[in-house]
N, C-alpha and C positions, 0 to 999 in steps of 0.2 A: 588401656580402657578401664574406667571405672565401672565396677557392677555392685550391686547390693548382693548378699546372701541370706536367703530366707528359705532354709532347707527342713523347716519344721512343720511346713504347712502345705496345702494344695493351693495351687493357682487355678483360677476359674476363667476360663476364655470363652467368650462367645463369638459365633460367626453371623455378622451382621447381613452380609449379601455374598452371593456366589457368582455374580455377574454384574455388569454395569446397570441393566435395567431392572434388577431384582425388586421383590416387593420391600417396602419400607416398615410396615407394621410389625413384622417378627423381630426386627431390630431394636424398635422401641419397648417391644414386649420383654426382651432380654435385658435392655438398659433398666426397666423398671422392676422387673420381678426375677431376674436371673442370678442376683447376688454376685455379679461379675468383679473380676479385677480389671479385665481387658475386653474391649469390643472391637473386632477386627472386621473390617470391610474389604473384602476381594473383588475389585471391580474391573480388572484389566485385562484385556486379551491382546494378542499379537496385532490383530487388525485394528482394535479400539484405539490403541494408541496411535497408528498412523492417522486415523480419522481425527483425533484430537492434535496431532501436529499440523494437520491441515487448517483446523479451525483457529490455532494459535497463529498461524502465518496471516490469515484473515484479520485477526483481532490480537494483539499482544497480550491482552488481558483475559483470554479465553484459553482454552485447551485442556482444562481440568474436566472432570466427570460432569456430564450435564445434570445429573441428579444431586450432585453436591449439595447445592443450596437447599433442597427439599430434605435430604437425609439429615442435614445438620440441623435445621431448624426443628426437625421432628423429634431427633434423639438426643440433642445437646442438654436440655433441661433436666431429664432424667439422669444422664451419664454423670454431669457435674454434681447434681444433687447427691448421687449415691458413690461418688469417688470411682467412677468406671473410666479407665483411660482408653482413648480410642487410637488405633492404628489402621492406616487404609492407604491403599494406592490410587485413591480417587485423585490424586494430583495429576496422573496421568502425563500429559506433555508439558505441564506447566505446575509444578508443586508450589512454587512461591505465590503464584496467583491463587491457588487453591487456599493456601494458608492465610493469605490477606483476606480472601473472601470469607473464609471461617472465622477469622477475628472480627470481621463486621457483623457477622450474624451473632456471635456471642456478645458483642456490645448492644445489639438491638435488642437481645433477650434479657439483658441486665444480669448476666452471669459473673460479673466481676473480673479480676485478673486471672485469665485463662493462658496458660503457656503453650503455644502451638508452634511445633517445629516442622520445617520443610527439608526432605531429603532429596538432594541432587546428585548429579554426577552419572547418571544412567544415559543421557543424551550425549552419544559418542559420533554423531553424524561427521563432524570435522576429521576425527581420527580415521574413520572408516573411507571417507573420500580421499584422504591423504595416502591411505596405505595400498598395499598391493593384495588385496584379499579375494578369495573365490568362494561362491556360495556352495555350502555344504550339499545342498539338495541336487542342483544342476551341475555344479563344477565350473561354471561360467565365472568369468571375470567380473568382478564388481564395478571395475571401471568402465566396462562396456554399458553400463545401466546409468552412469553417472548423471545424465541429463534428466532422468526420470525418477531418481530417488527422492523420497518425501521425508524419510527419517531413519534413524539408526539408533536402537537403544539396547544397551547391555542388561542382562539380567543381574542386578546386584543381589548382594545376600543380606544377612541380618545386621552386619557391623554397625551401619550408620543409624539404625534404629536403636539398637542397643544403647550407643553413645547418646544420642538424643532423650532417651528415657533416663539414662543415668544424670543428665543435666537437668531433670525436672520436667520434661515435657509431658503435658496431659493429653495432648493431641499430636500425633505425628502423621503427616501426609507425604507420601512418596510419590515418585513416578515408577519406572519399571523395576520392580523387586520380584524375585520368584515368588511364586504364591505361598509355599510353605514357609519362607522366611518371614512373612508378616507375622505368622505365629510363633516360630522358634525365637524370634528376638525378645518378645517380653519374658519368656522363659530363660533365656540366657541371662538378662538383666536381673530377674528376681531370684534366681538359684545360684547365680555367680558361676555358671560353668565355664570352662575353658574352650576357647575356639579351636583347639585341637583334640578336645574329648569326642573322637570320632564316633564311637559308639553310642554315647549320648545324644549327639547331634543327630545321628541316624534315627534314633527313636524320636526325637523332637520333629524329626521330618515326616515321620509316620503321623503325628499328631497335626501337624499342619496340613498334610495331604488329606487326612480325613475330614477336616473342618473346612477346608477352603471352598467347597461348592455348596456350603450353608444346606439348603433344604433336601439336596440330594441323600444326605445320610439319615434324615429323618423321615424318608419314604417318597419324598416328591419326584424322584426320577426313578425309584423302585417299583411303584404302583403298577399293578396289572390285574384288574378286577377278575374275581374268582380263582386267581392263582397267587397273587402276592397282594392281598387287600390291606389297604392303609385307611385308618379313620380320619375323618374330618380334614381332608386336604384343602378345603377352602379356608381353613384356619390353621394351616401348616406352621408349626413352630421350627425355629432354627436351632442348631444344636449348641451344646456346652461342652467343652472339654474340661474335666476336672483333672489337672496333671499334678504329679507328684515329683519331688526332687530328683528322682532317678528316670523320669520322663515318661513313666507309665501313665496311662490316660484312661479315665472313664468318660465314656460319650454318654450325655444324657440331654435332657430338655426340660424346659418349664412344665412342671406337672400338667396344667390345664391347657396346654397348647396341643393343638392337633398334630397328626402324624404318629410315626413310631420308630423308635431305635432299637434294632434287633441285632442279632448276630449276622443275619443275612444282608440288612442294609448296611452294616459296617464292612462286610466283606466285598460287597459289590463296589462301594467307595473306594475301598482300598485298592482295587485292581484297576480302577478308572483311569485311562490315560497312561498306564505304566507300560513301558516297551520291555524293559528288562528288569524285572523285580530284584535281581541280585545287584544291578548297577544303575540306580536311579541319580542321575547326574544333576545336582544341585550346586549352587555358588558356594554353600557353607560346607559341604560334605558330600561324598558319594554314598547314598543310602541303600541299604540292603534290606529288602521286605521278606525275603525268602524264609525267615524263622518268625515271623509275626504271628502271634496267638491271640485269638479273638474269642471271648468268654463272656457269654450273658449271664450277669449276675443276679438280676431282678428285673421286672419290666421296666423298659426305657432305661437301663443302666448296663452298658457293654464295656467290659475292660480290655484293652488293648497293650500288650507287652511284646518284647522280642525284636524291635528294630535294632538294627546295626549299622556301622558305618566304616569307611575307610577315607584316607585323606583326599581333600579336594583337589580338583584339577586346576591346573596353571592357567587355564584359558574360560573365558565367560561366553555363554551363548548370547549371540547379539542378534536381533530381529531388524532386518533392513526391508522397509516398506518402499514399494516404488509403483507409479502409475503404469498400468498395464492394459489400456485401452477401456472400452465402454461396453456395457451390456444393454442391448434393447430387448425388450419383452412384450408379448401380448398374450392375452388369454380371452377366451369365450367359451360359454357353457351351451350344452345341448342335453335335452330330456325328453324322456318318453320314449314309445317303440322306436328302435332303430336308432338310438342315440349314438351309440358307439361309431355305427357305419357313417352317420352324418359328420360326426367329430373326425374320423379318419379322412373323409373326403375334404374337410375344412383345411386339414394340415396339408394334404395333396395340393390343394389350390394356392395355400401360402408359399409351399415349396416351389412350385413352379413360378409363382409371381415373383418372388426373390430373385430367381434366375432370370426371368424375362426382363426385370427391370435393373438388373446389374448391380445389387445391393452386395457390397464387398464385405465378407465375413471370414474370420478365421476359425470360428466354430459355430455350430447350428445344432440346437436340440428342438426336436418335435415329439411332444410328450401328450399321453392321455391321462390326465391326472384320475387316479382311481382304477386304471387300467394297466399302465406299463411304466409310468413316471419314476418307479422307485426299484422295481426288480425285473423290468423287461418283459417281454411278449410271453415267455414261457410261464413265469408265475401268474401274469394277468389272465391267462387261459384257463385256470384251474376252475374257477367259480362261474356261476350263472353271469350272465351279461348285465352289466349295470343299468339301472333305469335312468341315471343321469351321469354325465361325464363332462370335464372341462379339458378343452384343448389349449395347449400352451406352446408358444414358439419363442424361443430365447437364443440370441446370437451374440458373439463378441465381435466388436468393430473396432478399427483404428480410430474413428472419430465420432463424435457426438451426432453428427448430421445422419451418418449411416445407421447409428443405432435407433434414431427416431423412425426410420423408415420401417424397420421389422414391425413395431406396435402398429404402424399405421396400416399395413397390409393386413394383420388380424383384424383391424377395425372396419375394414371395407368389406369383410364378410357378413356385416349387418344386412347390406342390401344386395351383395354379390356372391353369397355363399349359399351353403345347404340351408334348408328351412329350419325355422326355430331356434336360430342362435341368438344368444343374448347375455347380458351381463359382462360386457366387453371391459377389460382394463388393458392398460398399456402404461410403460415406464421405460426410463432409461436411468442408468447410473454408471458413475466411473468406477473403474475396477482398481482397488488399491490391493496389489500382491505382496505377498511376505515371503522372503527366503531368509536363511540364517548364515552368519559368519561365527568363527571362533575366534574371540578378541583377547590378546594376551592380558591377563588380569591387571598387570601393571600399568596398561594403557587408560584404566578408569581412576577417577579420584572421588570416590563416594564422601560427602559431608552433609552436614545439617546447618541449618540456621534458624533462629527464631523470629517469630512474627508476633509481636506483643497485642493482645486484645485490649 
């Protein structure tokens, strides 16, 4: 693999998104004012890619992130003008279609010759269906789910992105790539790190993990009024990582953007979704966060060092999505004196009606939102009785028809239930569940191809 070596300067990476539906304006702000080398959009979750696979089955030209077009139209002019290279997993279930769509957008914007690469190789459905695998979570054989499986996607690492960047790609669109790898790839490319430099890759994974959730590290998920105040959240800016050749990073943001970067915001994000900080398994490295140091150098400038690593595993986590029934739901509100008592009666009525009419469910929930929906009856009994409450009934069923009946029974409370009910909503949705298998690394074939604009 050919890489460049640029050990004398800092590489500036901006986080353009932390999930599929994230705001677009902060990414444009970064492209225009962040003096970036790279802008990374992390937009993929385990369930997201399963939904994308379903969309691709309905239309072979779809399956990429639904906001790809809006994001690219907004950010490409400033990115191309300022020499900012873009990396994103917005390719989801169809990176090639995403690349072709991006090429169309670039042409429509008159941006000239833009080199766009699509990374493929994460779709391993055929491999999983042919093999004899068991789910890590349940221990069940994958073969017993064969007729219900929607997708199987392996978590690829940085290598194919590094190769695409080395070949001159200005935009790299991937499918399922581990979130930190989206950020480590441009660093490996720019600094010429070896793919077995475990400690450096461990620190680079720290960088990726800090940046991957975008606004969370600038105060978005951190804010708690009166305890952890964050200014100007409506104009929250997304973070920039200023990375040196040894992998050390200063987290900052555009000065005029809202939000804060502090030692506390960085520490909370560092611990986010980490099970074992000494063995954070990634496709590029087993990262060790246990000796990471976080130091606030100046307002909105926090230096992070001390990440380490050990050799990567021989297997890749692979998310297998499958259809797991349907959920039917209904909600209705009650307000005024006795609201809780009337809402409880409403739930009792629906519970009995579902039994009387023989609605077949495998799971049922009866909640009073604002009273017991999150923490149960004990926590809900601590305060004064609320003046308004919303009753919710939700159940899992084997068929869509049965799911519909749940919401219908809640709706009939309008004229057949306690006094004062209103604002009924009802819905049904198919359940796409996800479990994991460990796939031998050799069973995947990551690669990239260009789509010329």
